[in-house]
C-alpha positions as CSV (number, residue, x, y, z in Angstrom):
1,M,-53.4,-39.9,41.8
2,D,-50.1,-40.9,39.9
3,K,-52.2,-42.7,37.5
4,Q,-54.5,-39.6,36.8
5,M,-52.0,-37.6,36.3
6,K,-50.2,-39.3,34.2
7,T,-53.2,-39.8,31.9
8,K,-53.8,-36.1,31.8
9,F,-50.2,-35.4,30.9
10,N,-50.6,-37.9,28.0
11,L,-53.6,-36.5,26.9
12,I,-51.9,-33.0,26.8
13,A,-49.2,-34.1,25.4
14,I,-50.8,-36.2,22.5
15,V,-53.0,-33.1,21.7
16,C,-49.9,-30.7,21.8
17,I,-47.6,-33.2,19.3
18,I,-50.6,-33.3,17.0
19,I,-51.1,-29.3,16.9
20,F,-47.4,-29.2,16.3
21,C,-47.1,-32.0,13.7
22,F,-49.8,-30.2,11.5
23,A,-48.1,-26.9,11.7
24,I,-44.7,-28.4,10.5
25,T,-46.2,-30.3,7.6
26,P,-45.6,-28.6,4.2
27,I,-48.6,-27.7,2.0
28,T,-46.6,-27.7,-0.9
29,L,-45.8,-30.9,-2.4
30,Q,-42.0,-32.4,-3.3
31,N,-41.1,-33.4,-6.6
32,D,-41.1,-36.9,-5.4
33,T,-44.8,-37.1,-5.0
34,F,-45.4,-36.5,-8.7
35,Y,-44.1,-39.2,-9.8
36,T,-45.1,-41.4,-7.0
37,I,-48.8,-40.8,-8.3
38,K,-48.1,-41.8,-12.0
39,I,-46.4,-44.9,-10.8
40,G,-49.1,-45.7,-8.9
41,E,-51.8,-45.2,-11.4
42,H,-49.4,-47.2,-13.7
43,I,-49.2,-50.2,-11.5
44,L,-52.9,-50.3,-10.7
45,N,-53.6,-50.4,-14.7
46,N,-50.7,-52.3,-16.1
47,G,-49.0,-54.3,-13.0
48,I,-45.4,-54.2,-12.5
49,N,-43.3,-54.4,-15.7
50,M,-39.6,-54.0,-14.7
51,E,-38.7,-54.7,-18.3
52,Q,-39.5,-51.0,-19.4
53,D,-39.9,-47.3,-17.7
54,P,-43.1,-46.0,-18.9
55,F,-42.4,-42.5,-18.2
56,S,-38.6,-41.5,-19.6
57,M,-37.7,-41.2,-23.1
58,H,-34.9,-44.0,-22.9
59,E,-35.3,-47.8,-23.0
60,I,-34.3,-48.6,-19.6
61,P,-35.9,-50.9,-16.9
62,Y,-37.0,-49.4,-13.6
63,T,-37.6,-51.3,-10.4
64,Y,-40.3,-49.6,-8.2
65,P,-38.6,-49.6,-5.0
66,H,-41.7,-48.3,-3.2
67,W,-44.4,-49.8,-5.4
68,L,-46.9,-50.2,-2.6
69,Y,-46.5,-46.6,-1.1
70,D,-46.8,-45.2,-4.7
71,V,-50.4,-47.5,-5.2
72,G,-51.6,-45.8,-1.9
73,I,-50.8,-42.3,-2.8
74,Y,-52.5,-42.8,-6.2
75,L,-55.3,-44.2,-4.4
76,I,-55.5,-41.1,-2.1
77,Y,-55.1,-39.0,-4.9
78,S,-58.2,-40.3,-7.1
79,V,-60.1,-39.7,-4.2
80,G,-59.0,-36.6,-2.6
81,G,-56.6,-35.0,-5.0
82,M,-53.7,-32.6,-4.0
83,A,-55.4,-32.1,-0.9
84,G,-56.3,-35.5,-0.2
85,I,-52.5,-36.0,-0.3
86,Y,-51.7,-33.2,2.0
87,I,-54.3,-34.2,4.5
88,S,-52.7,-37.7,4.4
89,T,-49.0,-36.3,5.1
90,V,-50.5,-34.6,8.1
91,I,-52.0,-37.9,9.6
92,L,-48.8,-39.3,9.0
93,A,-46.8,-36.7,10.7
94,C,-49.2,-36.7,13.5
95,I,-48.9,-40.4,13.7
96,L,-45.1,-40.2,13.6
97,G,-45.1,-37.7,16.5
98,V,-47.3,-39.9,18.8
99,T,-45.8,-43.0,17.8
100,V,-42.4,-41.2,18.8
101,Y,-43.7,-40.3,22.1
102,I,-45.5,-43.3,23.1
103,T,-42.6,-45.4,22.5
104,N,-40.2,-42.8,24.1
105,K,-42.3,-42.9,27.8
106,K,-42.7,-46.5,27.3
107,I,-39.2,-47.1,26.9
108,T,-38.1,-44.5,29.8
109,K,-41.2,-44.3,31.9
110,N,-40.6,-40.7,32.0
111,E,-43.3,-38.4,30.1
112,L,-42.2,-35.2,30.7
113,V,-38.6,-35.8,29.1
114,S,-40.3,-37.7,26.4
115,F,-42.7,-35.2,25.6
116,L,-39.8,-32.4,25.3
117,L,-37.7,-34.8,23.2
118,T,-40.6,-35.4,21.0
119,L,-41.3,-31.9,20.0
120,G,-37.4,-31.5,19.4
121,V,-37.4,-34.7,17.2
122,M,-40.4,-33.4,14.8
123,Y,-38.9,-29.9,14.8
124,I,-35.6,-31.5,13.1
125,L,-37.7,-33.7,10.9
126,T,-39.7,-30.8,9.3
127,G,-37.5,-30.9,6.3
128,F,-38.1,-34.8,6.3
129,I,-42.2,-34.4,6.4
130,A,-43.1,-34.8,2.8
131,A,-45.4,-37.0,1.0
132,R,-42.7,-39.6,0.4
133,A,-42.6,-43.3,1.4
134,Q,-39.7,-42.2,4.0
135,L,-42.5,-41.0,6.4
136,V,-43.9,-44.4,6.6
137,T,-40.6,-46.0,7.5
138,F,-39.7,-42.9,10.2
139,I,-42.9,-44.8,12.0
140,L,-42.0,-48.3,11.4
141,F,-38.3,-47.8,12.9
142,A,-40.1,-45.9,15.6
143,L,-42.1,-48.8,16.4
144,S,-39.1,-51.5,15.7
145,I,-37.3,-50.1,18.6
146,Y,-40.3,-50.6,20.7
147,F,-41.0,-53.8,19.4
148,I,-37.2,-55.0,20.1
149,E,-37.2,-53.5,23.7
150,K,-40.5,-55.4,24.7
151,F,-39.1,-58.7,23.4
152,L,-35.9,-58.3,25.1
153,E,-38.0,-57.6,28.1
154,T,-40.7,-60.3,27.9
155,K,-39.8,-62.5,25.1
156,K,-43.6,-62.6,24.0
157,K,-44.1,-63.9,20.6
158,R,-46.3,-60.8,19.7
159,Y,-43.4,-58.8,19.3
160,A,-41.1,-61.3,17.5
161,I,-44.1,-61.7,15.0
162,A,-44.4,-57.4,14.5
163,L,-40.5,-57.6,14.2
164,I,-40.9,-60.0,11.5
165,I,-43.7,-58.2,9.8
166,I,-42.0,-54.6,9.9
167,P,-39.1,-55.5,7.3
168,T,-41.9,-57.0,5.0
169,I,-43.6,-54.1,5.2
170,I,-40.4,-51.9,4.5
171,A,-39.3,-54.3,1.5
172,N,-42.5,-53.3,-0.4
173,I,-43.1,-49.6,0.9
174,H,-39.3,-48.3,0.6
175,L,-36.9,-50.9,0.2
176,A,-34.1,-48.5,-0.3
177,V,-33.9,-48.3,3.7
178,W,-34.8,-52.2,4.0
179,P,-30.8,-52.9,4.8
180,F,-31.3,-50.1,7.3
181,Y,-33.9,-52.3,9.6
182,F,-30.8,-54.6,10.4
183,I,-28.6,-52.0,11.9
184,I,-31.3,-51.2,14.5
185,F,-30.4,-54.5,15.7
186,M,-26.8,-54.5,15.7
187,P,-26.2,-52.4,19.1
188,Y,-28.3,-55.0,21.0
189,I,-26.5,-58.0,19.5
190,A,-22.9,-56.5,19.8
191,E,-23.8,-55.6,23.7
192,Y,-24.9,-59.4,24.1
193,L,-21.7,-61.0,22.0
194,I,-19.1,-58.8,24.0
195,C,-21.0,-60.1,27.4
196,L,-20.7,-63.6,26.0
197,F,-17.2,-63.2,25.3
198,A,-16.5,-61.6,28.4
199,D,-18.2,-64.1,30.5
200,S,-16.8,-67.2,28.8
201,H,-13.5,-66.5,30.4
202,I,-11.7,-68.0,27.4
203,F,-8.3,-67.1,28.2
204,H,-8.4,-68.5,31.9
205,K,-9.8,-71.8,30.7
206,I,-7.1,-72.3,27.8
207,Q,-4.5,-71.3,30.2
208,N,-5.8,-74.2,33.1
209,K,-6.0,-76.5,30.1
210,F,-2.5,-76.0,28.9
211,Y,-1.4,-76.8,32.7
212,N,-3.5,-79.8,32.8
213,I,-2.1,-81.5,29.5
214,Q,1.4,-80.5,31.1
215,I,0.4,-82.4,34.5
216,K,-0.4,-85.5,32.5
217,K,2.4,-85.3,30.3
218,M,4.4,-85.2,33.3
219,Q,2.5,-87.7,35.2
220,A,3.0,-90.4,31.9
221,K,6.6,-89.9,32.2
222,Q,6.6,-90.1,35.9
223,A,8.2,-86.8,36.5
224,P,9.1,-85.4,40.0
225,E,6.2,-85.0,42.1
226,E,7.8,-81.6,42.7
227,K,7.5,-80.2,39.5
228,I,4.1,-81.4,39.1
229,N,3.1,-79.8,42.3
230,K,4.7,-76.4,41.1
231,L,2.3,-77.0,37.7
232,Q,-0.5,-77.6,40.6
233,E,0.3,-74.2,42.3
234,K,0.5,-72.1,39.3
235,I,-3.2,-73.5,38.3
236,D,-4.2,-72.8,42.2
237,I,-2.9,-69.2,42.1
238,S,-4.6,-68.8,38.1
239,N,-8.1,-69.9,39.9
240,K,-7.4,-67.2,42.9
241,K,-6.8,-64.6,40.6
242,F,-9.5,-65.6,38.4
243,E,-11.8,-65.5,41.3
244,E,-10.5,-61.9,42.2
245,S,-11.1,-60.7,38.6
246,L,-14.8,-62.1,38.5
247,K,-15.6,-59.8,41.9
248,K,-13.8,-56.9,40.2
249,Q,-15.8,-57.6,37.0
250,E,-19.1,-57.9,38.7
251,H,-18.2,-54.6,40.8
252,R,-17.5,-52.9,37.6
253,R,-21.1,-54.1,35.9
254,K,-22.9,-52.6,39.1
255,E,-20.5,-49.7,39.2
256,P,-19.4,-48.7,35.9
257,Y,-16.9,-45.7,35.1
258,K,-19.1,-44.6,32.2
259,I,-20.5,-47.3,30.2
260,K,-23.0,-49.9,31.6
261,I,-22.8,-53.4,30.1
262,E,-25.8,-55.6,30.4
263,K,-26.3,-59.1,29.1
264,R,-30.1,-60.0,28.2
265,D,-30.4,-63.6,27.7
266,N,-33.1,-63.0,25.5
267,T,-30.6,-61.2,22.8
268,K,-30.1,-64.8,21.6
269,W,-33.4,-65.2,20.1
270,L,-33.4,-61.7,18.8
271,I,-30.5,-62.9,16.6
272,V,-32.8,-65.7,15.1
273,I,-35.7,-63.4,14.6
274,M,-33.0,-61.0,12.6
275,L,-32.0,-64.0,10.7
276,I,-35.5,-64.9,9.8
277,C,-36.1,-60.8,8.9
278,V,-33.7,-61.8,6.4
279,L,-35.7,-63.7,4.3
280,T,-38.3,-61.0,4.3
281,G,-36.7,-59.4,1.3
282,L,-37.8,-62.1,-1.0
283,L,-41.6,-61.3,0.0
284,T,-42.3,-58.6,-2.5
285,P,-42.9,-58.8,-6.4
286,L,-39.5,-57.1,-7.3
287,G,-37.4,-60.3,-7.0
288,D,-34.1,-59.7,-5.4
289,T,-34.4,-56.2,-5.5
290,P,-34.1,-55.4,-1.9
291,Y,-30.7,-57.2,-1.3
292,T,-29.2,-55.6,-4.4
293,Y,-30.9,-51.8,-4.3
294,L,-28.7,-50.3,-1.8
295,V,-25.3,-51.8,-3.3
296,K,-25.9,-50.6,-7.0
297,T,-27.1,-47.1,-5.4
298,M,-23.7,-46.7,-3.5
299,Q,-22.0,-48.0,-6.4
300,G,-23.5,-45.2,-8.7
301,N,-22.4,-41.9,-8.7
302,T,-26.0,-40.1,-7.7
303,T,-24.7,-40.0,-4.3
304,K,-22.1,-37.4,-5.2
305,S,-24.7,-35.1,-6.9
306,I,-27.6,-35.1,-4.9
307,N,-27.7,-32.5,-2.0
308,E,-29.2,-35.2,0.5
309,H,-26.9,-37.7,0.0
310,L,-23.6,-35.5,0.4
311,P,-21.5,-35.6,3.5
312,M,-23.0,-33.8,6.4
313,V,-21.0,-30.3,7.0
314,L,-21.4,-30.5,11.0
315,V,-20.8,-26.2,10.7
316,Q,-23.8,-26.1,8.5
317,S,-26.3,-28.5,10.7
318,E,-27.3,-27.1,13.8
319,P,-29.2,-30.3,14.8
320,T,-26.5,-32.4,14.8
321,I,-24.4,-30.0,16.9
322,A,-26.9,-29.8,19.4
323,I,-27.5,-33.6,19.6
324,L,-23.3,-33.7,19.7
325,I,-23.6,-31.1,22.9
326,I,-26.1,-32.8,24.8
327,V,-24.7,-36.0,24.5
328,V,-20.9,-35.3,25.2
329,G,-22.0,-32.7,28.0
330,I,-24.0,-35.5,29.7
331,L,-21.0,-38.1,29.5
332,M,-18.4,-35.5,30.7
333,L,-20.0,-33.1,33.0
334,T,-22.0,-35.4,34.9
335,D,-21.9,-38.8,36.5
336,T,-24.3,-40.1,34.2
337,K,-23.7,-43.5,32.6
338,I,-24.5,-44.6,28.9
339,R,-25.4,-48.3,28.1
340,L,-23.2,-50.1,25.9
341,K,-25.9,-50.7,22.9
342,D,-26.9,-46.7,23.4
343,F,-23.0,-46.1,22.9
344,F,-23.2,-48.3,20.0
345,M,-26.3,-47.0,18.3
346,L,-25.6,-43.2,18.8
347,G,-22.1,-43.8,17.7
348,G,-23.1,-45.4,14.7
349,L,-26.0,-43.3,13.8
350,I,-23.9,-40.3,14.1
351,I,-20.9,-41.6,11.9
352,L,-23.8,-42.2,9.2
353,T,-24.9,-38.8,9.7
354,L,-21.5,-37.5,8.9
355,M,-21.5,-39.6,5.9
356,S,-25.0,-38.7,4.5
357,R,-26.7,-36.0,5.4
358,R,-29.9,-37.5,5.1
359,Q,-29.3,-39.7,7.7
360,L,-29.7,-36.9,10.2
361,S,-33.4,-38.3,9.9
362,M,-32.5,-41.9,11.3
363,L,-30.1,-40.1,13.8
364,T,-33.1,-38.3,15.1
365,V,-36.0,-40.8,14.8
366,I,-33.6,-44.1,16.3
367,G,-31.0,-42.0,18.4
368,V,-33.6,-40.4,20.5
369,Y,-34.3,-43.3,22.6
370,S,-31.0,-43.6,23.5
371,I,-30.8,-39.7,24.3
372,N,-33.8,-40.2,26.6
373,R,-32.1,-42.9,28.4
374,M,-29.4,-40.6,29.5
375,I,-31.3,-37.8,30.1
376,C,-33.7,-39.5,32.2
377,D,-30.8,-41.5,34.1
378,L,-29.2,-37.8,34.8
379,F,-32.6,-36.9,36.5
380,D,-32.9,-39.9,38.6
381,K,-29.8,-39.2,39.7
382,Y,-29.5,-35.6,40.4
383,D,-33.5,-35.0,41.2
384,P,-35.5,-37.8,41.0
385,E,-38.5,-35.8,41.8
386,G,-37.9,-33.1,39.7
387,T,-39.8,-34.1,36.5
388,K,-42.6,-35.7,38.5
389,K,-43.3,-31.9,40.3
390,F,-43.2,-30.3,36.9
391,M,-45.7,-32.6,35.7
392,M,-48.1,-31.9,38.5
393,K,-47.9,-28.0,37.4
394,I,-48.4,-28.8,34.2
395,T,-51.5,-31.0,34.7
396,S,-53.1,-28.6,36.6
397,G,-55.9,-26.5,34.8
398,F,-53.7,-23.2,34.7
399,G,-50.6,-25.3,33.5
400,A,-52.4,-27.4,30.9
401,I,-53.7,-23.8,29.5
402,I,-50.2,-22.7,29.4
403,T,-48.5,-25.6,27.9
404,I,-51.2,-25.8,25.1
405,L,-50.8,-22.1,24.4
406,L,-47.2,-22.5,24.1
407,V,-47.0,-24.9,21.9
408,I,-49.8,-23.1,19.8
409,L,-47.8,-20.2,19.7
410,M,-44.4,-22.3,18.4
411,S,-47.0,-24.0,15.6
412,T,-48.1,-20.7,14.7
413,V,-44.8,-19.4,14.1
414,E,-44.1,-22.4,11.9
415,Y,-47.3,-22.6,10.2
416,K,-47.7,-18.9,9.4
417,P,-44.9,-18.7,6.5
418,K,-46.6,-21.3,4.6
419,A,-50.2,-20.5,5.1
420,G,-51.0,-19.2,1.9
421,N,-48.7,-21.9,-0.2
422,S,-50.2,-23.6,-3.2
423,Y,-49.8,-27.4,-3.6
424,I,-47.7,-26.9,-6.7
425,N,-45.2,-24.2,-6.7
426,E,-45.2,-22.7,-10.3
427,A,-42.0,-21.2,-9.6
428,S,-40.3,-24.7,-9.2
429,Y,-42.5,-26.6,-11.6
430,P,-43.2,-25.5,-15.1
431,V,-47.4,-25.5,-14.7
432,Q,-48.1,-23.2,-17.4
433,A,-45.0,-24.0,-19.6
434,V,-45.9,-28.0,-20.0
435,E,-50.0,-27.1,-20.5
436,W,-48.7,-24.7,-23.4
437,L,-46.6,-27.5,-24.8
438,K,-49.2,-29.9,-24.8
439,E,-51.3,-27.6,-26.4
440,N,-48.9,-26.4,-29.2
441,V,-46.3,-29.3,-29.8
442,N,-46.6,-33.1,-31.1
443,I,-45.5,-34.6,-27.8
444,G,-45.8,-38.3,-29.2
445,E,-42.8,-37.4,-31.7
446,M,-41.1,-34.9,-29.1
447,R,-38.0,-35.7,-27.3
448,L,-37.7,-33.2,-24.5
449,Y,-34.8,-32.3,-22.5
450,N,-35.5,-31.0,-18.9
451,E,-33.2,-30.8,-15.9
452,Y,-33.5,-33.1,-12.7
453,N,-35.6,-31.0,-10.1
454,Y,-38.8,-30.7,-12.0
455,G,-38.7,-33.8,-14.5
456,S,-41.2,-35.5,-12.0
457,Y,-44.0,-32.6,-12.6
458,I,-43.6,-33.0,-16.2
459,L,-44.2,-37.0,-16.3
460,F,-46.9,-36.3,-13.7
461,Q,-48.4,-34.6,-16.9
462,D,-48.0,-37.3,-19.3
463,V,-45.2,-35.9,-21.0
464,K,-42.0,-38.2,-21.1
465,V,-38.9,-36.9,-19.6
466,F,-35.2,-36.9,-20.3
467,I,-34.6,-37.1,-16.2
468,D,-36.6,-36.8,-13.1
469,S,-35.9,-37.3,-9.4
470,R,-35.9,-41.1,-9.7
471,A,-32.1,-40.7,-10.1
472,D,-31.0,-44.5,-10.0
473,L,-32.9,-45.2,-12.9
474,Y,-30.8,-43.3,-15.3
475,T,-27.5,-44.7,-13.8
476,P,-25.6,-47.8,-15.5
477,E,-25.7,-49.8,-12.5
478,F,-29.5,-50.1,-12.6
479,N,-30.2,-49.7,-16.3
480,G,-27.3,-52.2,-17.1
481,D,-25.5,-50.1,-20.1
482,S,-22.2,-48.7,-19.2
483,E,-23.2,-46.0,-22.0
484,K,-26.3,-45.1,-20.5
485,D,-25.2,-42.8,-17.9
486,I,-28.1,-40.6,-18.1
487,F,-27.9,-38.8,-14.9
488,S,-24.1,-37.8,-15.3
489,D,-25.0,-36.2,-18.8
490,A,-27.6,-34.3,-17.0
491,V,-25.6,-33.3,-14.5
492,Q,-23.2,-32.2,-17.0
493,V,-25.1,-30.3,-19.2
494,A,-26.6,-28.5,-16.0
495,S,-23.5,-27.3,-15.0
496,I,-21.7,-26.3,-18.2
497,S,-19.0,-29.0,-17.6
498,R,-19.8,-30.5,-21.0
499,Y,-20.9,-29.1,-24.5
500,Y,-24.6,-29.7,-24.3
501,E,-24.7,-30.1,-28.3
502,D,-22.8,-33.4,-27.8
503,V,-25.5,-34.7,-25.2
504,F,-28.4,-33.5,-27.2
505,D,-27.2,-35.3,-30.3
506,K,-26.5,-38.4,-28.5
507,Y,-30.2,-38.5,-27.3
508,E,-31.5,-37.0,-30.4
509,I,-33.2,-33.9,-28.5
510,T,-35.9,-32.0,-30.2
511,H,-37.0,-29.5,-27.4
512,L,-35.8,-28.2,-24.2
513,L,-37.6,-27.1,-21.2
514,I,-35.5,-25.2,-18.8
515,P,-35.6,-22.8,-16.0
516,N,-34.4,-19.0,-16.9
517,N,-32.1,-18.5,-14.6
518,T,-29.9,-21.6,-15.3
519,K,-26.4,-21.6,-17.0
520,T,-27.9,-24.0,-19.5
521,N,-29.9,-21.2,-20.6
522,M,-27.4,-18.4,-20.4
523,F,-26.0,-20.0,-23.9
524,I,-28.9,-21.7,-25.3
525,S,-30.5,-18.3,-25.5
526,R,-27.5,-16.8,-27.7
527,D,-27.4,-20.1,-29.9
528,E,-29.1,-19.5,-33.1
529,N,-29.8,-23.2,-33.5
530,Y,-32.5,-22.7,-30.7
531,K,-35.6,-21.1,-31.5
532,E,-37.6,-19.7,-28.3
533,L,-41.4,-21.1,-28.6
534,Y,-42.7,-20.1,-24.9
535,K,-41.4,-18.1,-21.8
536,D,-43.0,-17.4,-18.7
537,N,-41.5,-15.6,-15.6
538,N,-39.8,-19.0,-14.7
539,F,-39.5,-21.3,-17.6
540,V,-38.8,-21.3,-21.1
541,I,-39.1,-23.8,-24.2
542,Y,-37.0,-24.1,-27.2
543,E,-37.2,-25.9,-30.4
544,R,-33.7,-27.4,-31.6
545,L,-33.5,-26.5,-35.1
546,N,-30.5,-28.1,-36.5
547,K,-31.3,-31.6,-34.9
């Protein structure tokens, strides 16, 4: 009966998760998707040439940080167009939801809590669901947790092999997050090393070693027996205290106050696996880029200007507040314990989230397993049969209908606002303006200035850009020229913190394509040196007369 009930519940849960994942997937494409398509096309036609970026007006190199994903997206686009990309995003979102659910229930053995938390995870990830490489890496990170847990439990080789394959895929799919893969291992290894140190009893051994050396010296000098006996008594007392401390340590591990410490011997092999995984960064056509990309990014100034890289303002992030309330509430208001590895995992992920708001996705995708364990421990302690009884109600005919209808209602609320959306938002991207530009201006001789947010669409239309959302490409750390801080120049012009003519002279700009409602346009529209060539409800094109 239990097995049959769990099978029914799993079926209901997976159906509900797929419905919800479909509903939260955006129809309108994100700016990164446009350059992804063009890069994939370029790689298939020309291969990977890291010497020169083919899409910007500048002579700068490009590192192709997610080349394999770009190729995949282009192939999907070449077959199904924008609709194909949307469908593929829906499928990946559903795979992510189902993966998070299955991994959760495999780790905690609690289907109900895993189901509810998975819906919560996918709701928080709504803003991160897009046709971007990160969607694939979310799936891979979720699987990584599962494979680590199963390897520590069974030491089976297939899980070790999977753990080595995953970073190889990440290094080609989305190498910007490749170093993050190793952070997942750290809580497990840290817990093991702490246990190893505690079990080594190094201080007791050093103390006894010191006493024994002293005794040997006294015996060599034929010291009085009385002094030697006193040292021997100290050793006996030390050994007695040590035996008592061992009993206390064993008791603390069995009945800890708040933090459970578990030493799993297979972790030493997990360390070996992690060290092998370090070499997977070489299994790309990009040289040493997996080892250098994140370092260069952190050294650059893009993280200070791009919204998703900025530090988290806690009061503005309801999901982060909710996660903190759940974790702190369970630990402070109940007798529930937390495993040391989960303490390290959640603590590290929360710190990363506060440092960069984009890491909320990692806190959600990876941290959910630690939170799930805490909640399941809470139920096991205070109501061990509660979740089972609730599952029985859900798996009844009436309960299944009500559950699915509730999820459909939630999904309708999420889907309805975007139901009529198009794949390309003409308010955000200069669709008509670029079409006019290609028909009326010699784009081969033109040097176009554009702003950051819509550059990807312009290059998608085979027009070379001043800048696009491949932010790192335009920084000195990546192009190797301290004089070519194109990203900073673009930000300064957009914010009017620098006189635009100085930047336009520097890059020999001939034309501008800018939104109507920007600070830059407020000044340009009054400048006699700029002739308005085209204007629609959202964008305007200027020719720069005195070049």
